[in-house]
SEFITOR-164289 format. One record per residue: residue in one letter; chain; y, x, z of N, C-alpha, C in turn; residue number from 1. Coordinates in nm, 2 decimals. Layout:
N
+------+-----+--------+--------+--------+--------+--------+--------+--------+--------+--------+-----+
: type : mol :   n.yy :   n.xx :   n.zz :  ca.yy :  ca.xx :  ca.zz :   c.yy :   c.xx :   c.zz : seq :
+------+-----+--------+--------+--------+--------+--------+--------+--------+--------+--------+-----+
:    a :   A :      Y :      X :      Z :      Y :      X :      Z :      Y :      X :      Z : NUM :
...
+------+-----+--------+--------+--------+--------+--------+--------+--------+--------+--------+-----+
***
This chain:
91
+------+-----+--------+--------+--------+--------+--------+--------+--------+--------+--------+-----+
: type : mol :   n.yy :   n.xx :   n.zz :  ca.yy :  ca.xx :  ca.zz :   c.yy :   c.xx :   c.zz : seq :
+------+-----+--------+--------+--------+--------+--------+--------+--------+--------+--------+-----+
:    x :   A :  -0.26 :   1.62 :   0.37 :  -0.24 :   1.65 :   0.26 :  -0.17 :   1.50 :   0.19 :   1 :
:    x :   A :  -0.05 :   1.60 :   0.20 :   0.05 :   1.45 :   0.04 :  -0.03 :   1.46 :  -0.10 :   2 :
:    x :   A :   0.03 :   1.29 :  -0.09 :  -0.01 :   1.19 :  -0.20 :   0.12 :   1.21 :  -0.32 :   3 :
:    x :   A :   0.03 :   1.24 :  -0.44 :   0.13 :   1.23 :  -0.55 :   0.07 :   1.12 :  -0.65 :   4 :
:    x :   A :   0.18 :   1.03 :  -0.74 :   0.11 :   0.90 :  -0.73 :   0.20 :   0.96 :  -0.96 :   5 :
:    x :   A :   0.05 :   0.96 :  -0.96 :   0.16 :   1.02 :  -1.20 :   0.11 :   0.93 :  -1.24 :   6 :
:    x :   A :   0.18 :   0.88 :  -1.41 :   0.05 :   0.88 :  -1.47 :   0.03 :   1.02 :  -1.58 :   7 :
:    x :   A :  -0.10 :   0.94 :  -1.62 :  -0.20 :   1.07 :  -1.72 :  -0.21 :   0.98 :  -1.83 :   8 :
:    x :   A :  -0.18 :   1.10 :  -1.92 :  -0.28 :   1.01 :  -2.04 :  -0.35 :   1.17 :  -2.10 :   9 :
:    x :   A :  -0.44 :   1.18 :  -2.15 :  -0.50 :   1.26 :  -2.32 :  -0.54 :   1.21 :  -2.39 :  10 :
:    x :   A :  -0.64 :   1.27 :  -2.48 :  -0.62 :   1.20 :  -2.63 :  -0.79 :   1.23 :  -2.65 :  11 :
:    x :   A :  -0.82 :   1.18 :  -2.70 :  -1.00 :   1.25 :  -2.74 :  -0.93 :   1.27 :  -2.93 :  12 :
:    x :   A :  -0.95 :   1.39 :  -3.01 :  -0.89 :   1.48 :  -3.06 :  -1.07 :   1.52 :  -3.20 :  13 :
:    x :   A :  -1.07 :   1.42 :  -3.28 :  -1.25 :   1.46 :  -3.36 :  -1.17 :   1.61 :  -3.44 :  14 :
:    x :   A :  -1.28 :   1.64 :  -3.47 :  -1.26 :   1.78 :  -3.63 :  -1.31 :   1.66 :  -3.73 :  15 :
:    x :   A :  -1.32 :   1.70 :  -3.81 :  -1.35 :   1.65 :  -3.99 :  -1.52 :   1.58 :  -3.93 :  16 :
:    x :   A :  -1.59 :   1.76 :  -3.87 :  -1.76 :   1.65 :  -3.84 :  -1.78 :   1.59 :  -3.72 :  17 :
:    x :   A :  -1.66 :   1.53 :  -3.68 :  -1.71 :   1.40 :  -3.56 :  -1.76 :   1.46 :  -3.41 :  18 :
:    x :   A :  -1.73 :   1.57 :  -3.43 :  -1.72 :   1.67 :  -3.27 :  -1.61 :   1.69 :  -3.19 :  19 :
:    x :   A :  -1.66 :   1.54 :  -3.01 :  -1.43 :   1.57 :  -3.01 :  -1.40 :   1.78 :  -2.89 :  20 :
:    x :   A :  -1.31 :   1.73 :  -2.94 :  -1.22 :   1.85 :  -2.89 :  -1.23 :   1.82 :  -2.73 :  21 :
:    x :   A :  -1.29 :   1.97 :  -2.63 :  -1.28 :   1.96 :  -2.51 :  -1.28 :   2.13 :  -2.43 :  22 :
:    x :   A :  -1.22 :   2.12 :  -2.38 :  -1.20 :   2.21 :  -2.29 :  -1.19 :   2.31 :  -2.20 :  23 :
:    x :   A :  -1.14 :   2.39 :  -2.11 :  -1.30 :   2.42 :  -1.98 :  -1.14 :   2.49 :  -1.90 :  24 :
:    x :   A :  -1.13 :   2.44 :  -1.76 :  -0.96 :   2.46 :  -1.70 :  -1.05 :   2.62 :  -1.61 :  25 :
:    x :   A :  -0.89 :   2.65 :  -1.64 :  -0.91 :   2.86 :  -1.54 :  -0.98 :   2.81 :  -1.46 :  26 :
:    x :   A :  -1.04 :   2.85 :  -1.38 :  -1.05 :   2.80 :  -1.24 :  -0.97 :   2.91 :  -1.06 :  27 :
:    x :   A :  -0.87 :   2.97 :  -1.20 :  -0.73 :   3.06 :  -1.10 :  -0.58 :   2.97 :  -1.17 :  28 :
:    x :   A :  -0.63 :   2.87 :  -1.21 :  -0.49 :   2.79 :  -1.25 :  -0.44 :   2.66 :  -1.22 :  29 :
:    x :   A :  -0.52 :   2.70 :  -1.09 :  -0.58 :   2.59 :  -1.05 :  -0.56 :   2.40 :  -1.15 :  30 :
:    x :   A :  -0.43 :   2.33 :  -1.08 :  -0.48 :   2.19 :  -1.14 :  -0.61 :   2.03 :  -1.08 :  31 :
:    x :   A :  -0.62 :   1.96 :  -1.22 :  -0.76 :   1.88 :  -1.12 :  -0.84 :   1.92 :  -1.17 :  32 :
:    x :   A :  -0.95 :   1.97 :  -1.18 :  -1.09 :   1.91 :  -1.24 :  -1.10 :   2.08 :  -1.30 :  33 :
:    x :   A :  -1.13 :   2.18 :  -1.15 :  -1.06 :   2.38 :  -1.21 :  -1.21 :   2.33 :  -1.20 :  34 :
:    x :   A :  -1.28 :   2.42 :  -1.31 :  -1.41 :   2.48 :  -1.37 :  -1.47 :   2.39 :  -1.44 :  35 :
:    x :   A :  -1.40 :   2.29 :  -1.53 :  -1.50 :   2.10 :  -1.54 :  -1.48 :   2.16 :  -1.65 :  36 :
:    x :   A :  -1.49 :   2.10 :  -1.76 :  -1.49 :   2.05 :  -1.94 :  -1.40 :   1.96 :  -1.92 :  37 :
:    x :   A :  -1.39 :   1.81 :  -1.95 :  -1.22 :   1.81 :  -2.01 :  -1.13 :   1.77 :  -2.17 :  38 :
:    x :   A :  -1.10 :   1.71 :  -2.22 :  -1.02 :   1.66 :  -2.32 :  -0.90 :   1.69 :  -2.26 :  39 :
:    x :   A :  -0.84 :   1.71 :  -2.34 :  -0.73 :   1.77 :  -2.32 :  -0.57 :   1.69 :  -2.24 :  40 :
:    x :   A :  -0.57 :   1.66 :  -2.22 :  -0.39 :   1.53 :  -2.13 :  -0.36 :   1.58 :  -1.93 :  41 :
:    x :   A :  -0.29 :   1.54 :  -1.92 :  -0.20 :   1.60 :  -1.83 :  -0.10 :   1.45 :  -1.82 :  42 :
:    x :   A :   0.03 :   1.51 :  -1.63 :   0.12 :   1.38 :  -1.62 :   0.17 :   1.42 :  -1.70 :  43 :
:    x :   A :   0.32 :   1.32 :  -1.70 :   0.44 :   1.31 :  -1.77 :   0.52 :   1.36 :  -1.69 :  44 :
:    x :   A :   0.62 :   1.41 :  -1.72 :   0.70 :   1.47 :  -1.73 :   0.83 :   1.34 :  -1.65 :  45 :
:    x :   A :   0.92 :   1.37 :  -1.58 :   1.04 :   1.30 :  -1.55 :   1.12 :   1.21 :  -1.68 :  46 :
:    x :   A :   1.12 :   1.14 :  -1.64 :   1.19 :   1.05 :  -1.83 :   1.16 :   1.06 :  -1.98 :  47 :
:    x :   A :   1.00 :   1.09 :  -1.90 :   0.96 :   1.12 :  -2.06 :   0.80 :   1.03 :  -2.03 :  48 :
:    x :   A :   0.87 :   0.97 :  -2.21 :   0.74 :   0.84 :  -2.25 :   0.60 :   0.94 :  -2.29 :  49 :
:    x :   A :   0.48 :   0.88 :  -2.28 :   0.43 :   0.88 :  -2.30 :   0.31 :   0.90 :  -2.46 :  50 :
:    x :   A :   0.32 :   0.87 :  -2.59 :   0.35 :   1.00 :  -2.63 :   0.44 :   1.14 :  -2.60 :  51 :
:    x :   A :   0.60 :   1.09 :  -2.59 :   0.68 :   1.20 :  -2.58 :   0.57 :   1.34 :  -2.48 :  52 :
:    x :   A :   0.42 :   1.30 :  -2.40 :   0.37 :   1.37 :  -2.27 :   0.21 :   1.40 :  -2.38 :  53 :
:    x :   A :   0.14 :   1.32 :  -2.44 :   0.10 :   1.34 :  -2.48 :   0.09 :   1.44 :  -2.59 :  54 :
:    x :   A :   0.20 :   1.41 :  -2.67 :   0.28 :   1.57 :  -2.75 :   0.24 :   1.65 :  -2.72 :  55 :
:    x :   A :   0.33 :   1.69 :  -2.62 :   0.38 :   1.82 :  -2.51 :   0.19 :   1.83 :  -2.40 :  56 :
:    x :   A :   0.12 :   1.84 :  -2.39 :   0.05 :   1.78 :  -2.31 :  -0.08 :   1.88 :  -2.43 :  57 :
:    x :   A :  -0.10 :   1.77 :  -2.54 :  -0.22 :   1.89 :  -2.70 :  -0.14 :   1.96 :  -2.66 :  58 :
:    x :   A :   0.01 :   1.99 :  -2.71 :   0.04 :   2.21 :  -2.78 :   0.00 :   2.22 :  -2.67 :  59 :
:    x :   A :   0.02 :   2.20 :  -2.54 :  -0.04 :   2.27 :  -2.41 :  -0.10 :   2.28 :  -2.45 :  60 :
:    x :   A :  -0.20 :   2.30 :  -2.38 :  -0.32 :   2.25 :  -2.39 :  -0.44 :   2.35 :  -2.52 :  61 :
:    x :   A :  -0.37 :   2.34 :  -2.65 :  -0.42 :   2.35 :  -2.79 :  -0.41 :   2.38 :  -2.89 :  62 :
:    x :   A :  -0.28 :   2.43 :  -2.86 :  -0.21 :   2.47 :  -2.97 :  -0.19 :   2.33 :  -3.14 :  63 :
:    x :   A :  -0.21 :   2.26 :  -3.07 :  -0.17 :   2.15 :  -3.14 :  -0.07 :   2.11 :  -3.21 :  64 :
:    x :   A :   0.01 :   2.06 :  -3.28 :   0.13 :   1.99 :  -3.31 :   0.05 :   1.86 :  -3.37 :  65 :
:    x :   A :   0.08 :   1.73 :  -3.27 :   0.05 :   1.59 :  -3.25 :   0.18 :   1.55 :  -3.39 :  66 :
:    x :   A :   0.21 :   1.48 :  -3.48 :   0.27 :   1.44 :  -3.55 :   0.31 :   1.28 :  -3.54 :  67 :
:    x :   A :   0.10 :   1.25 :  -3.57 :   0.20 :   1.09 :  -3.54 :   0.01 :   1.02 :  -3.43 :  68 :
:    x :   A :   0.07 :   0.96 :  -3.31 :  -0.08 :   0.97 :  -3.23 :  -0.06 :   0.81 :  -3.21 :  69 :
:    x :   A :  -0.22 :   0.77 :  -3.20 :  -0.23 :   0.56 :  -3.20 :  -0.23 :   0.60 :  -3.06 :  70 :
:    x :   A :  -0.19 :   0.52 :  -2.90 :  -0.21 :   0.53 :  -2.80 :  -0.29 :   0.36 :  -2.80 :  71 :
:    x :   A :  -0.36 :   0.40 :  -2.73 :  -0.51 :   0.26 :  -2.67 :  -0.41 :   0.26 :  -2.53 :  72 :
:    x :   A :  -0.38 :   0.15 :  -2.56 :  -0.33 :   0.15 :  -2.36 :  -0.49 :   0.12 :  -2.28 :  73 :
:    x :   A :  -0.57 :   0.20 :  -2.21 :  -0.66 :   0.22 :  -2.16 :  -0.60 :   0.21 :  -1.98 :  74 :
:    x :   A :  -0.55 :   0.16 :  -1.92 :  -0.48 :   0.21 :  -1.83 :  -0.58 :   0.18 :  -1.73 :  75 :
:    x :   A :  -0.61 :   0.27 :  -1.65 :  -0.73 :   0.29 :  -1.54 :  -0.70 :   0.35 :  -1.37 :  76 :
:    x :   A :  -0.78 :   0.35 :  -1.22 :  -0.65 :   0.40 :  -1.18 :  -0.81 :   0.41 :  -1.15 :  77 :
:    x :   A :  -0.74 :   0.61 :  -1.03 :  -0.87 :   0.76 :  -1.03 :  -0.72 :   0.81 :  -0.90 :  78 :
:    x :   A :  -0.85 :   0.85 :  -0.80 :  -0.76 :   1.01 :  -0.71 :  -0.86 :   1.10 :  -0.78 :  79 :
:    x :   A :  -0.78 :   1.16 :  -0.73 :  -0.82 :   1.34 :  -0.77 :  -0.76 :   1.41 :  -0.71 :  80 :
:    x :   A :  -0.81 :   1.54 :  -0.68 :  -0.74 :   1.61 :  -0.60 :  -0.71 :   1.71 :  -0.71 :  81 :
:    x :   A :  -0.60 :   1.75 :  -0.68 :  -0.57 :   1.86 :  -0.73 :  -0.48 :   1.99 :  -0.73 :  82 :
:    x :   A :  -0.49 :   2.07 :  -0.76 :  -0.41 :   2.22 :  -0.65 :  -0.28 :   2.24 :  -0.76 :  83 :
:    x :   A :  -0.18 :   2.29 :  -0.66 :  -0.05 :   2.29 :  -0.75 :  -0.07 :   2.44 :  -0.78 :  84 :
:    x :   A :  -0.06 :   2.46 :  -0.92 :   0.00 :   2.63 :  -0.97 :   0.08 :   2.72 :  -0.88 :  85 :
:    x :   A :   0.23 :   2.64 :  -0.86 :   0.34 :   2.76 :  -0.85 :   0.28 :   2.78 :  -0.62 :  86 :
:    x :   A :   0.25 :   2.68 :  -0.55 :   0.25 :   2.73 :  -0.43 :   0.09 :   2.69 :  -0.34 :  87 :
:    x :   A :   0.06 :   2.68 :  -0.49 :  -0.17 :   2.64 :  -0.41 :  -0.13 :   2.55 :  -0.32 :  88 :
:    x :   A :  -0.12 :   2.45 :  -0.32 :  -0.11 :   2.41 :  -0.23 :  -0.15 :   2.27 :  -0.30 :  89 :
:    x :   A :  -0.33 :   2.23 :  -0.21 :  -0.38 :   2.05 :  -0.24 :  -0.32 :   1.94 :  -0.21 :  90 :
:    x :   A :  -0.21 :   1.86 :  -0.35 :  -0.25 :   1.72 :  -0.31 :  -0.30 :   1.61 :  -0.34 :  91 :
+------+-----+--------+--------+--------+--------+--------+--------+--------+--------+--------+-----+
***
């Protein structure tokens, strides 16, 4: 299995009544943590900065347009298995 190193962004989005927006991955579409609840986010594309990636990922996953975001640099390291959507390869 090949290894991919990738920077990831994610967001905590609160409703007016202080609830956090979460989604559940479709197990048929691959990705990381399939069939699990998660906060929206994902990996940076080539030549994309963290703010651009955050805005894109939030829009792709929720349809919400982010105009302004406060980034908190909470760098962590982790390992997860991902199934690539196009090739179904495990990485």
